[in-house]
N, C-alpha and C positions, 0 to 999 in steps of 0.2 A: 935282658931277654924277655920277651912277652910270651905268655902261655896261650895267647889267642893265635890260632893257626889260620882261621878263615872267618870272614864276615859274610853272611848270606843275607841278601835282600829278599824278603818274602814276596810271593806272588799274591796280589790282592784281588779278591773276587767279591762281587756284590751278590748276596744271597737273598735279596728282597727283604729289606728291613734292617739288615745289619751286614757288616763286612767281615770276611774271613781273610786273615793273612797267613798263608801257608809257607813255612820256612823249609820243611822237609816233607816229602822228598824234593830234591832240588837237582838240577842238571849238574851242578858242580859238586854234589855230595851224594853219589848214587849207591855207595856201599852200605847204606843204612838199612836197606831192606824194602821190599815192595809194600809192606803193610805197616810201616812206621811213619806216622804223621806227627808233625809239630805245628799246631795251628794256634793262632791268637784270634779269638772271636769277641765281637762286641766292641763297645758296650751296646746293649739293646734293652729297651723296655717294651714289653708286650702287654697290651690290655688283657684282662681276663677273657678267656675263650679265644684268643688270637695267638698266632705263632707264625712259624715259617712253614711253608708248604715244601717239604723235602721229598724229592723223588724216591721211589722204591730203589733199594740198593741190592745188587746181586749177591753180595757177600753176606753170609749169616754166621752167627756164632763167633763174631769178633769180640775180643775183650778190649775195653777202653779204660784209660786212666785219664782223669781230669783233675787239673790243678786250678784252684780258684785264684783270683788276683792276690789275695793275702798270702798265698803260698809261693808266689813266683820268686820272691827274694831268696828262697832256699834252693832254687834250681841252679 
């Protein structure tokens, strides 16, 4: 018996310079919550003084947790 109950294909979005693959939230897994996101970003290399032009976001005071690539094996 497998412990994997579902495989989710992420939505891919070009953010101008790198791509984001968002697995959650997903139409097939809605019970996670409206502010739970699981994204895979990059890889991206930005020269000094350059970056991504991110639009202003209406939500403030959100707490984020970021895992680097070296930590992904532990998830």
